[in-house]
C-alpha positions in Angstrom: -17.8 1.6 -5.4 -14.5 0.6 -3.9 -12.0 -1.0 -6.3 -10.9 -4.6 -6.0 -8.3 -6.7 -7.8 -9.2 -7.6 -11.3 -10.4 -11.2 -11.6 -8.3 -13.5 -13.7 -9.0 -16.7 -15.6 -7.3 -19.6 -13.7 -7.3 -22.0 -16.7 -4.2 -20.5 -18.3 -0.8 -21.0 -16.8 0.9 -17.7 -16.4 4.0 -17.1 -18.4 7.2 -16.1 -16.6 8.9 -13.3 -18.4 12.7 -13.2 -18.6 14.3 -11.9 -15.5 14.7 -8.4 -16.6 14.5 -6.9 -13.1 16.4 -9.6 -11.1 19.9 -9.3 -12.4 22.6 -9.6 -9.7 23.3 -5.9 -9.7 19.6 -5.2 -9.1 19.2 -7.6 -6.2 20.3 -5.1 -3.6 17.5 -2.8 -4.6 14.8 -5.4 -4.8 15.5 -7.9 -2.1 13.5 -6.1 0.5 10.2 -6.8 -1.1 8.9 -9.7 -3.3 8.3 -9.1 -7.0 5.2 -7.0 -7.6 2.6 -9.0 -9.4 -0.6 -7.9 -11.1 -2.9 -9.6 -8.6 -1.3 -7.7 -5.7 -1.4 -4.2 -7.1 -3.0 -2.1 -4.3 -6.7 -1.9 -5.0 -8.1 0.4 -2.4 -8.1 3.6 -4.3 -10.5 5.7 -2.2 -8.3 6.1 0.8 -8.6 8.3 3.8 -5.9 11.0 3.3 -5.9 11.7 7.1 -4.0 8.4 7.8 -0.5 8.5 9.3 1.9 8.8 6.5 4.6 6.0 6.2 8.1 7.0 7.1 11.1 6.3 4.9 14.8 6.3 5.6 16.7 8.5 3.1 18.6 5.5 1.7 15.7 3.0 1.6 14.0 2.0 -1.6 10.8 3.9 -2.5 7.8 1.6 -2.2 4.6 2.1 -4.2 2.6 2.4 -1.0 4.9 5.2 0.3 4.5 7.2 -3.0 0.7 6.8 -3.1 0.3 8.1 0.5 2.6 11.0 -0.2 0.6 11.9 -3.3 -2.7 11.7 -1.4 -1.3 14.1 1.2 0.4 16.6 -1.2 -1.5 16.6 -4.5 -3.2 20.0 -4.8 -6.2 18.6 -6.8 -7.4 16.7 -3.7 -7.3 19.8 -1.6 -9.3 21.5 -4.4 -11.9 18.7 -4.4 -12.3 18.9 -0.6 -12.8 22.7 -0.9 -15.6 22.1 -3.5 -17.3 19.8 -0.9 -17.2 22.5 1.7 -18.5 25.0 -0.8 -21.5 22.7 -1.5 -22.2 22.2 2.2 -22.2 25.9 2.7 -24.7 26.2 -0.2 -27.0 23.6 1.4 -26.9 25.5 4.7 -27.8 28.7 2.9 -30.6 27.1 0.9 -32.4 26.1 4.1 -32.2 29.4 5.9 -35.5 31.3 6.2 -35.9 35.0 5.3 -34.8 37.6 7.8 -37.2 39.5 9.9 -37.8 43.1 8.7 -38.2 46.0 11.1 -38.8 49.6 10.3 -40.5 53.0 11.1 -44.1 53.6 10.2 -45.6 57.1 9.9 -49.1 58.2 8.8 -50.7 61.7 8.4 -47.2 63.2 8.3 -47.1 67.1 7.8 -50.0 68.0 10.1 -47.8 69.8 12.6 -47.9 66.8 14.9 -51.7 67.1 15.6 -52.9 64.0 13.6 -49.7 62.1 13.1 -49.5 58.4 13.7 -45.9 57.3 14.4 -44.6 53.9 15.4 -42.7 50.8 14.3 -43.5 47.7 12.3 -42.2 44.2 12.1 -42.5 42.0 8.9 -41.8 38.4 8.4 -42.1 36.2 5.2 -43.1 32.6 5.8 -41.9 30.1 3.1 -44.6 27.5 2.4 -44.7 24.3 0.4 -41.5 22.9 2.0 -39.5 24.9 -0.5 -36.6 25.4 1.9 -36.3 21.6 2.5 -36.7 20.9 -1.2 -33.9 23.4 -2.0 -31.7 21.7 0.5 -32.5 18.3 -1.0 -31.3 19.6 -4.4 -28.0 20.8 -2.9 -27.6 17.5 -0.9 -27.3 15.7 -4.2 -24.7 18.2 -5.3 -22.8 17.4 -2.1 -22.9 13.7 -2.9 -21.6 14.4 -6.4 -18.8 16.6 -4.9 -17.9 13.8 -2.5 -17.8 11.2 -5.2 -15.8 13.6 -7.4 -13.2 13.7 -4.6 -13.1 9.9 -4.6 -12.7 10.0 -8.4 -9.8 12.4 -8.0 -8.2 10.2 -5.4 -8.3 7.3 -7.8 -6.9 9.5 -10.6 -4.0 10.4 -8.3 -3.3 6.8 -7.3 -3.5 5.6 -10.9 -1.1 8.2 -12.1 1.3 7.4 -9.3 1.2 3.7 -10.3 1.6 4.6 -14.0 4.5 6.8 -13.1 6.0 4.1 -10.8 6.0 1.5 -13.5 7.1 4.0 -16.1 10.2 4.7 -14.0 10.8 1.0 -13.5 10.6 0.4 -17.3 12.8 3.4 -18.0 15.4 2.0 -15.5 15.4 -1.3 -17.2 15.7 0.3 -20.6 18.7 2.3 -19.3 20.2 -0.8 -17.8 19.7 -2.7 -21.0 21.2 0.1 -23.1 24.3 0.0 -20.8 24.6 -3.7 -21.3 24.4 -3.3 -25.0 27.2 -0.6 -24.9 29.3 -3.2 -23.0 28.6 -5.8 -25.7 29.5 -3.4 -28.4 32.7 -2.5 -26.6 33.6 -6.2 -26.4 33.0 -6.5 -30.1 35.3 -3.6 -30.8 38.0 -5.2 -28.6 37.5 -8.5 -30.4 37.7 -6.8 -33.8 40.9 -5.0 -32.9 42.5 -8.2 -31.7 41.6 -10.0 -34.9 42.9 -7.0 -36.9 46.2 -7.3 -35.1 46.2 -11.0 -35.9 45.5 -10.0 -39.5 42.3 -12.2 -39.6 40.0 -9.3 -40.4 40.3 -6.0 -42.2 40.2 -2.4 -40.9 36.6 -2.1 -42.1 35.5 -4.6 -39.6 37.0 -2.6 -36.8 35.2 0.6 -38.1 31.9 -1.2 -38.2 32.4 -2.3 -34.6 33.2 1.3 -33.6 30.1 2.6 -35.5 27.9 0.0 -33.6 29.5 1.1 -30.3 28.7 4.7 -31.0 25.2 3.9 -32.0 24.6 1.9 -28.7 26.2 4.8 -26.7 23.7 7.2 -28.4 20.8 4.8 -27.5 22.0 4.7 -23.9 22.0 8.6 -23.7 18.4 8.6 -25.0 17.4 6.0 -22.4 18.9 8.2 -19.7 16.9 11.1 -20.9 13.7 9.0 -20.8 14.5 7.9 -17.3 14.9 11.6 -16.2 11.6 12.5 -17.8 9.8 9.6 -16.2 11.0 10.7 -12.8 9.9 14.3 -13.5 6.4 13.1 -14.3 6.2 11.0 -11.2 7.4 13.8 -9.0 4.8 16.1 -10.5 2.1 13.6 -9.7 3.3 13.4 -6.1 3.0 17.2 -5.7 6.4 17.2 -4.1 8.9 19.0 -6.4 11.7 18.7 -3.9 11.4 14.9 -3.5 14.7 13.1 -3.7 15.0 10.4 -6.4 15.9 7.0 -5.2 15.7 3.3 -6.0 12.2 1.9 -6.4 11.2 -1.3 -4.7 9.5 -3.3 -7.4 9.8 -5.3 -10.6 8.3 -5.4 -14.0 9.4 -8.9 -15.0 6.6 -10.8 -13.2 3.9 -13.3 -14.1 1.5 -12.2 -16.7 -2.2 -12.9 -15.9 -5.1 -13.6 -18.3 -8.2 -11.3 -17.9 -11.8 -12.1 -18.7 -13.1 -9.1 -20.8 -16.8 -9.8 -19.8 -15.9 -9.7 -16.1 -14.0 -6.5 -16.6 -17.0 -4.8 -18.2 -19.3 -6.0 -15.5 -16.9 -4.8 -12.8 -16.5 -1.4 -14.4 -20.2 -0.8 -14.8 -20.8 -1.9 -11.2 -18.0 0.1 -9.5 -17.2 3.1 -11.7 -17.6 6.3 -9.7 -18.1 8.2 -13.0 -21.4 6.3 -13.3 -22.2 7.1 -9.6 -21.9 10.8 -10.3 -24.1 10.5 -13.4 -26.8 8.8 -11.4 -26.5 11.3 -8.6 -27.0 14.1 -11.2 -30.2 12.3 -12.3 -31.5 12.3 -8.7 -30.5 16.0 -8.4 -32.5 16.8 -11.5 -35.5 15.0 -10.1 -35.2 16.9 -6.9 -35.1 20.1 -8.9 -38.4 19.2 -10.6 -40.0 18.9 -7.1 -38.6 22.2 -6.1 -39.8 23.9 -9.3 -43.3 22.4 -8.8 -43.4 23.8 -5.3 -42.4 27.3 -6.3 -45.9 28.6 -7.2 -47.2 27.7 -3.7 -47.7 31.2 -2.2 -45.5 32.4 0.6 -47.1 34.5 3.3 -45.9 38.0 4.1 -47.0 39.2 7.5 -46.6 42.7 8.8 -47.5 44.0 12.3 -47.3 47.7 13.2 -47.7 49.6 16.5 -48.2 53.4 16.4 -49.0 56.3 18.6 -51.9 58.5 17.4 -51.2 62.1 18.4 -54.8 63.1 17.7 -56.3 60.7 20.3 -53.1 60.3 22.4 -53.7 56.5 22.1 -52.0 53.4 20.5 -53.0 51.9 17.2 -52.1 48.3 16.1 -52.1 47.3 12.5 -51.9 43.8 11.0 -51.3 43.0 7.3 -51.2 39.6 5.7 -50.5 39.1 2.0 -49.6 36.4 -0.5 -49.4 36.3 -4.3 -52.1 34.6 -6.4 -50.4 32.2 -8.8 -52.8 32.5 -11.7 -50.4 34.1 -14.3 -47.0 32.8 -13.3 -47.2 29.2 -12.1 -43.5 28.7 -12.8 -44.4 26.8 -16.0 -41.1 27.6 -17.8 -38.9 26.5 -14.9 -40.9 23.3 -14.5 -40.5 22.5 -18.2 -36.8 23.2 -18.0 -36.3 21.0 -14.9 -38.2 18.1 -16.5 -36.1 18.4 -19.6 -32.9 18.3 -17.5 -34.0 15.0 -16.0 -34.2 13.5 -19.4 -30.8 15.0 -20.3 -29.3 13.6 -17.1 -30.7 10.1 -17.8 -29.1 10.2 -21.3 -25.8 11.2 -19.6 -25.9 8.0 -17.7 -26.3 6.0 -20.9 -23.5 8.0 -22.5 -21.1 7.4 -19.6 -21.9 3.7 -19.8 -21.1 3.6 -23.5 -18.0 5.7 -23.0 -16.7 3.3 -20.3 -17.3 0.4 -22.6 -15.4 2.1 -25.4 -12.5 3.2 -23.2 -12.2 -0.2 -21.7 -12.2 -1.8 -25.2 -9.3 0.4 -26.1 -7.3 -0.3 -23.0 -8.1 -4.0 -23.2 -6.9 -4.1 -26.7 -3.6 -2.5 -25.5 -3.4 -5.1 -22.7 -4.1 -8.0 -25.1 -1.5 -6.9 -27.6 1.1 -6.4 -24.9 0.2 -9.7 -23.3 0.8 -11.6 -26.5 4.0 -9.7 -27.1 5.4 -10.5 -23.7 4.4 -14.1 -24.1 6.2 -14.3 -27.4 9.3 -12.7 -26.0 9.5 -14.4 -22.6 8.2 -17.9 -22.9 10.5 -20.9 -22.9 12.1 -21.0 -26.3 10.7 -17.5 -27.1 12.2 -14.7 -29.1 14.3 -13.2 -26.4 15.9 -16.5 -25.4 16.6 -17.4 -29.0 18.1 -14.0 -29.8 20.4 -14.3 -26.8 21.5 -17.8 -27.9 22.1 -16.8 -31.5 24.2 -13.8 -30.3 26.3 -16.1 -28.2 26.8 -18.6 -31.0 27.6 -16.0 -33.5 30.1 -14.3 -31.2 31.9 -17.6 -30.7 31.9 -18.3 -34.4 33.2 -14.8 -35.1 36.0 -15.1 -32.5 36.9 -18.5 -34.1 37.1 -16.9 -37.5 34.2 -19.0 -38.8 31.7 -16.1 -39.3 32.0 -12.6 -40.6 31.7 -9.4 -38.7 28.5 -8.7 -40.6 27.0 -11.8 -39.0 28.0 -10.5 -35.6 26.6 -7.1 -36.2 23.3 -8.6 -37.4 23.0 -10.9 -34.3 23.9 -8.1 -31.9 21.4 -5.7 -33.5 18.7 -8.4 -33.4 19.4 -9.1 -29.7 19.4 -5.3 -28.9 16.1 -4.7 -30.7 14.5 -7.8 -29.2 15.5 -6.9 -25.6 14.3 -3.3 -25.8 11.1 -4.4 -27.5 10.4 -6.8 -24.7 10.9 -4.2 -22.1 8.6 -1.8 -24.0 6.0 -4.5 -24.1 6.2 -5.0 -20.4 5.8 -1.3 -19.9 2.7 -1.3 -22.1 1.3 -4.3 -20.2 1.7 -2.6 -16.8 0.2 0.6 -18.1 -2.9 -1.2 -19.3 -3.2 -3.3 -16.1 -2.9 -0.2 -13.9 -5.6 1.7 -15.9 -8.0 -1.3 -15.8 -7.4 -1.7 -12.1 -8.0 2.0 -11.6 -11.4 2.0 -13.3 -9.9 3.9 -16.3 -9.4 7.0 -14.1 -6.2 8.9 -14.7 -4.9 12.4 -15.6 -5.2 14.0 -12.1 -3.7 17.3 -13.1 -6.0 18.0 -16.1 -8.3 20.9 -15.7 -12.0 19.9 -15.1 -15.2 21.7 -14.5 -16.6 19.7 -11.6 
């Protein structure tokens, strides 16, 4: 049931994406830890939240492990899941408790002026037969197992969401950084256009076009800044720590891209998914409920013993009464039928969950494959990103030499801008898919659920 790293196909040489996250100005942030690669994404999702939390200096980069441990300690949904476990354990305890003893006053021949009255006390006790208490506890024991597994599921959801948020912030940081670089490029183009205008080599319209491009890139940079703020807000919400201080993240997105085997992914998911574990536990619980329903008609014994004083004889009288119902009309037929039908329904749920996992994996794997090919196309040697950068450099030189028009420069700059941002977006989609696959498709820890 524990997660492990997703297996990869060794026959394909991994592509090295362009060094988006290893620019000189990012080195200070990232030098403390090697680049995060897919094969080393932490894969022990069901962690003990009682472990000692890692400590962090205020100015040190935030590591993925630190954020995960903080989320496991502070996320309110995990405390909720543990409370449901305790509730189920209390329910099991209650299910195994026998009926209380009954005591009371017994009086016969009342109203005779005390001459023939028989006064005393009685004690009554019901005895549950057919192992019904044990069977009731067995039913609830399965509920406890389901609740404990639900806590593990919630832990995985929390960790997956932390990882998704972690890489979302990394991507947003790179988008913001790329947008700033493009603003610088556009500013250089404006300066070059003004210099050429003063040399009377270009017209005023070329300067205006350069200024329009600069304003457009500045607007894009503002949008990137808003996305970064929103990504941080989502990550902080997942941590369950609204007062956490934003800081540099220790990680990269520009790392080697692995190749996954879809058949192995399906086999791993069906073997390890805790969602399937819960579905199978519910089948066992339904079967235990059938056993309990079948045992219900076994008569319980009701014993009463009374001790009285007979005023007429001035002696003691003892009475004993034993009773039990005869199950000839109500043999719990309806409840047995219901319990057996619920077994069939629970078995169908297992089949449904298996199909649902396959369907969800197919969707995520499609996203992964698409992003994988996009990253390959952008980042491979001689790929789109490298060519776009080379073209921009050549066009800029030609424009400064007066050999190309400003329209050529604008076209090359726009192409490079769109290509770089598209590459970063593809890396973000790739990480998102990889994290979801590694997290057994469990995410959305703050969504309301019925378990």
